C-alpha positions in Angstrom: 23.2 -13.4 -8.0 19.5 -13.1 -8.7 17.8 -12.3 -12.0 17.2 -8.7 -10.9 20.9 -8.1 -10.3 21.7 -8.2 -14.0 19.0 -5.8 -15.2 20.2 -2.3 -16.2 19.5 0.7 -13.9 17.2 3.3 -15.4 18.9 6.6 -16.3 17.7 10.0 -15.3 16.2 10.7 -18.7 14.1 7.6 -18.6 12.8 8.5 -15.1 12.0 12.0 -16.1 10.1 10.8 -19.2 8.1 8.4 -16.9 7.2 11.2 -14.6 6.1 13.4 -17.5 4.0 10.6 -18.9 2.4 9.9 -15.5 1.6 13.6 -15.0 -0.1 13.8 -18.4 -2.4 10.9 -17.4 -3.2 12.5 -14.1 -4.1 15.8 -15.9 -6.5 13.9 -18.1 -7.9 12.0 -15.1 -8.6 15.2 -13.2 -10.9 16.3 -16.0 -12.4 12.8 -16.5 -13.1 11.9 -12.8 -14.5 15.2 -11.6 -15.7 14.7 -8.0 -16.0 11.0 -8.4 -13.4 8.3 -7.8 -11.8 5.7 -10.0 -12.6 2.0 -9.3 -10.2 -0.4 -7.7 -9.0 -1.5 -11.1 -9.4 -0.6 -14.7 -12.0 -2.6 -16.8 -10.7 -3.2 -20.3 -8.0 -0.6 -19.7 -10.1 2.3 -18.3 -11.2 3.1 -14.8 -14.9 3.1 -14.1 -16.1 5.8 -11.7 -17.8 5.5 -8.3 -18.7 7.3 -5.1 -16.2 7.4 -2.2 -16.5 3.8 -1.0 -14.2 0.8 -0.8 -10.6 0.8 0.5 -8.7 2.4 -2.4 -10.3 5.8 -3.1 -7.6 7.7 -1.2 -5.0 6.6 -3.7 -6.4 9.1 -6.1 -5.9 12.2 -3.9 -2.7 10.6 -2.8 -1.5 10.7 -6.4 -2.5 14.4 -6.7 -0.4 15.2 -3.7 2.5 13.4 -5.3 2.0 15.4 -8.5 2.1 18.5 -6.4 5.4 17.4 -4.7 6.9 16.7 -8.1 5.9 20.0 -9.7 4.8 22.5 -7.0 1.9 23.2 -9.4 -1.0 24.7 -7.4 -3.6 23.0 -9.6 -2.7 19.6 -8.0 -2.8 21.1 -4.5 -6.3 22.5 -5.2 -7.6 19.3 -6.7 -6.3 17.2 -3.8 -7.7 19.6 -1.2 -11.1 19.2 -2.9 -11.3 15.6 -1.7 -11.0 16.4 2.0 -14.7 17.1 2.4 -15.7 13.8 0.9 -13.5 11.8 3.3 -14.8 13.9 6.3 -18.4 13.2 5.2 -17.7 9.5 4.8 -16.4 9.1 8.3 -19.1 11.4 9.8 -21.9 9.3 8.1 -20.1 6.0 8.9 -20.3 5.0 5.3 -18.2 1.9 4.6 -15.7 2.5 7.4 -15.9 -0.8 9.2 -12.4 -1.8 8.0 -8.8 -1.7 9.1 -8.1 0.2 5.8 -8.9 3.5 7.5 -5.1 3.8 7.6 -4.9 3.7 3.8 -7.9 5.9 3.4 -7.1 8.7 5.9 -3.3 8.9 5.8 -3.3 9.8 2.1 -6.6 11.8 2.0 -6.3 13.7 5.3 -3.0 13.4 7.1 -1.2 14.5 4.0 -3.2 17.8 3.5 -2.8 18.6 7.1 1.0 18.2 6.9 1.3 19.9 3.5 -1.4 22.5 3.6 -2.4 22.9 7.3 -6.0 22.0 6.6 -7.7 21.8 10.0 -10.7 19.8 8.7 -8.3 17.2 7.3 -6.6 16.9 10.7 -9.9 16.5 12.5 -11.0 13.8 10.1 -7.7 11.9 10.3 -7.8 12.0 14.1 -11.4 10.8 14.1 -10.4 8.0 11.7 -7.7 6.8 14.1 -10.2 6.8 17.0 -12.6 4.7 14.9 -9.8 2.3 13.8 -9.1 1.3 17.4 -12.7 0.1 17.8 -11.5 -2.9 15.8 -8.9 -3.9 18.3 -9.2 -7.3 19.9 -7.4 -6.8 23.2 -6.7 -10.5 24.0 -5.1 -11.1 20.7 -3.5 -7.7 20.4 -4.5 -7.3 16.8 -6.7 -5.0 14.7 -9.4 -7.0 13.0 -9.3 -6.6 9.3 -12.7 -6.7 7.7 -16.4 -6.6 8.4 -18.5 -6.4 11.6 -16.3 -7.0 14.7 -18.6 -9.9 15.7 -18.8 -11.5 12.2 -17.9 -15.2 12.9 -16.2 -15.5 9.5 -14.0 -12.4 10.1 -13.6 -12.4 13.8 -10.0 -12.7 14.9 -8.5 -12.2 11.5 -5.9 -9.7 10.4 -4.0 -9.4 7.1 -0.6 -8.4 6.1 -1.8 -5.2 4.4 -2.6 -3.9 7.9 1.0 -3.0 8.4 0.3 -0.1 6.1 -2.6 1.0 8.3 -0.8 1.4 11.6 1.1 4.6 10.6 -2.2 6.4 11.0 -2.2 5.4 14.7 1.4 6.3 15.2 0.8 9.7 13.7 -2.4 10.3 15.8 -0.6 9.2 18.9 2.0 12.0 18.5 -0.4 14.5 17.1 -3.1 14.2 19.8 -0.9 13.1 22.7 -2.4 9.6 22.9 0.4 7.2 23.6 -2.1 4.3 23.8 -2.6 4.5 20.1 1.1 3.9 19.5 1.1 1.0 21.9 -1.8 -0.6 20.0 0.0 -0.2 16.7 3.2 -1.6 18.0 1.6 -4.7 19.5 -0.3 -5.3 16.3 2.9 -5.1 14.3 4.8 -7.5 16.6 2.0 -10.0 16.4 2.3 -10.0 12.7 6.0 -10.3 13.0 5.6 -13.4 15.1 2.8 -15.1 13.2 2.1 -13.8 9.7 5.8 -14.0 8.8 6.8 -17.6 8.4 10.1 -19.2 9.3 11.1 -19.5 5.7 10.6 -15.7 5.3 7.4 -16.0 3.2 4.2 -14.5 4.6 0.6 -15.6 5.1 -2.0 -13.2 3.6 -4.3 -13.6 6.6 -4.0 -15.0 10.1 -6.5 -15.8 12.7 -6.4 -15.5 16.5 -9.0 -16.6 19.0 -10.7 -13.3 19.8 -11.4 -14.3 23.4 -8.2 -16.0 24.5 -5.8 -14.4 22.1 -4.4 -17.8 21.0 -2.9 -17.8 17.5 -4.8 -20.2 15.3 -3.9 -20.5 11.6 -2.8 -18.7 8.5 -4.9 -18.6 5.3 -5.1 -16.8 2.0 -7.8 -14.9 0.3 -6.0 -13.7 -2.8 -2.9 -15.9 -3.0 -2.7 -19.2 -4.8 -2.9 -21.4 -1.7 -2.7 -21.1 2.0 0.9 -22.2 2.0 2.0 -20.2 -1.0 3.3 -16.7 -1.0 1.0 -14.0 -2.4 3.3 -11.5 -4.1 1.5 -8.3 -3.1 1.4 -9.5 0.5 5.1 -10.1 0.5 5.6 -6.5 -0.8 3.3 -5.1 1.9 5.6 -6.9 4.3 8.7 -5.2 3.0 7.2 -1.7 3.2 4.9 -2.2 6.2 7.5 -3.7 8.5 10.0 -1.0 7.5 7.5 1.7 8.3 6.6 0.2 11.6 10.3 0.0 12.4 10.6 3.8 11.6 8.0 4.6 14.2 9.1 2.2 16.9 12.8 1.7 16.5 12.3 -2.0 17.1 15.2 -3.8 15.4 13.2 -7.0 15.0 10.7 -5.1 12.7 13.6 -4.0 10.5 14.8 -7.5 10.4 11.3 -8.7 9.4 11.3 -6.2 6.5 14.7 -7.4 5.3 13.6 -11.0 5.5 10.5 -10.2 3.4 12.7 -8.2 1.0 15.3 -11.0 0.5 12.7 -13.6 -0.1 10.9 -11.4 -2.6 14.0 -10.6 -4.5 15.1 -14.2 -4.6 11.9 -15.2 -6.4 11.6 -12.6 -9.1 11.4 -13.5 -12.8 14.0 -12.3 -15.4 12.4 -8.8 -15.8 12.1 -8.2 -12.0 8.3 -7.8 -12.0 6.7 -10.5 -9.8 4.0 -12.9 -10.8 0.9 -12.6 -8.7 2.1 -15.4 -6.4 5.8 -15.9 -5.8 5.4 -19.6 -6.4 5.0 -18.9 -10.1 7.9 -18.0 -12.5 8.7 -17.6 -16.1 7.0 -20.2 -18.3 4.1 -20.6 -15.8 1.6 -18.8 -18.0 0.4 -16.9 -14.9 -0.1 -13.1 -14.8 2.3 -10.5 -13.3 1.3 -8.1 -10.6 2.9 -4.8 -11.4 1.3 -3.4 -8.2 3.3 -5.8 -6.1 6.5 -4.6 -7.9 5.6 -0.9 -7.3 5.0 -1.5 -3.6 8.2 -3.4 -3.3 10.2 -0.6 -4.9 8.9 1.8 -2.3 9.7 -0.6 0.5 13.2 -1.3 -0.8 13.9 2.4 -1.0 12.6 2.8 2.5 15.0 0.1 3.7 17.9 1.9 2.0 21.4 0.7 1.5 23.1 0.1 -1.8 21.8 -3.5 -2.3 18.1 -2.7 -1.7 18.3 0.6 -3.5 19.9 -0.9 -6.6 17.3 -3.7 -6.7 14.5 -1.1 -6.3 15.8 1.0 -9.2 16.2 -2.1 -11.4 12.6 -3.1 -10.8 11.4 0.5 -11.3 13.3 0.5 -14.6 11.5 -2.6 -15.7 8.1 -1.0 -14.8 9.0 2.1 -16.8 10.1 0.0 -19.8 7.5 -2.6 -20.0 4.5 -1.8 -17.8 3.7 1.9 -18.0 0.3 2.6 -19.4 -0.6 5.1 -22.2 -3.8 6.4 -20.5 -6.2 6.1 -17.7 -4.0 4.0 -15.5 -0.3 4.6 -14.9 0.7 0.9 -14.9 -0.6 -2.1 -16.9 -0.6 -5.8 -15.9 -1.7 -5.7 -12.3 -3.8 -8.3 -10.5 -6.3 -7.6 -7.7 -7.7 -11.0 -6.8 -6.9 -13.9 -9.2 -8.7 -16.7 -7.4 -12.0 -14.7 -7.6 -11.2 -13.4 -11.1 -11.3 -9.8 -10.1 -9.1 -7.2 -11.8 -6.8 -9.7 -13.5 -4.3 -8.1 -15.9 -5.6 -4.6 -15.4 -4.4 -1.3 -14.0 -4.8 -1.0 -10.2 -5.3 2.2 -8.3 -2.8 1.3 -5.6 -0.3 0.2 -8.2 -0.6 3.6 -9.8 -0.1 5.3 -6.5 3.0 3.4 -5.4 4.5 3.6 -8.9 4.2 7.4 -8.7 5.5 7.4 -5.1 8.5 5.4 -6.3 9.1 7.9 -9.1 8.8 10.8 -6.6 11.3 9.2 -4.2 13.8 8.8 -7.0 13.2 12.2 -8.6 13.0 14.2 -5.4 15.5 12.7 -2.9 14.6 15.5 -0.4 10.9 14.5 -0.5 9.5 13.3 2.8 6.7 10.8 2.5 3.6 11.0 4.6 3.3 7.5 5.9 
C-alpha cells in the first residue's frame, strides 16, 4: 500500500466547490488579462502579462474552453474564440514557433475551437501548425527535435518527454487532412521515447539525444530535474498522460504499458499528501518544494488510463490539490515549480498546472465530456 492509498476521496460537494472557485478566478482573469496572455508562472502570487509568445499561452484559451464545457456559458466560448486570430497571426508571422510545443499551442487554441465551434480559421491554423511541426523531424533518428534552430549544435538531436503531449496535433491533422505520413511520424517518435527516454526502472529522462545524422541513440540528460539520473516529477507525469494519449491514437499496447509503468513509479514515490515534490527523489522532510502542476498532469493521465486503481489514485491526488493547493486568486493552484535548477517559477502558480487542474475537475464533474487531445 502506498501513501496515496490511505487518503480520503473527495466528495461531490468538495469537487463542485472547487469548480465554482476556479470559475470565479477565470471570470476575474478574463477582465484582467484582456487581449494579453498570462506569464508562464505567477510572480509573487499574480500572473504578469505578455504578448502571445512562449510555449504556454494556449493554456489560457484552453481553460476558457474547459469553463465553457463546465457551464455552457456563451461568455467563455466568445472569450476563447477571441484568441484564434492571435494564434493564426503568430504562425503566419513565424513568431516564436521554432519549437515542438506547437502541439501544446495549437491543440488547445485552434483544434478545440474547430471541434467545438466549427471555426474554419482555427482549423486552418492548426493544420498549418502540424505542417510546421514536421519540419523539426530528424528522419535518421525518427524524432521531433525539441527546441531551437534545427541546426543548433546544442539542441540538435534532442527531444524531451513533454513531446508526447505534442504528437496528438499530428495524429489529428493526419486524420483531418488525409495525411497518413503525419501519423507515422508521430508514432515513430513515440516509440523512440518508449525505447530510450523511459528507463528500465520505469523512471524517465527529461531529455534524450540522438545522433542527427546516423540516428544512433546517445544519452539522456535533464534540464529541469535534480540530476541526469534522477526523475523529474513533471516529466514522469508527462509520461503517464503522453504515452496514454499516444496509445489512444495508435492502439500500440507497448505504449499503454509504458504509460502504466510511468504511473506505477510515480504513485510509488509520492509523499503522504499525494502531491509530488519537484523531483521524485525527494520526499517528506527533504525541505524541497512540491510541484502541484506535476500532480495535476498526473491526475489527468491516471484518469485517461482508467480502471479502479488508477481512477482512485487520481481522485485522491485531486482531493489533496483541492484541500491544500487551490489558490484564492489569479492562479488556480499554488505551489508549482517551473525550473528549480535555474530558480525560475519556484513555489508559484503555473499556467499549465492551472489548465490540467481544471481539466481534471472537468473530467470528474462531466464524465461525458470528451477531451480535445
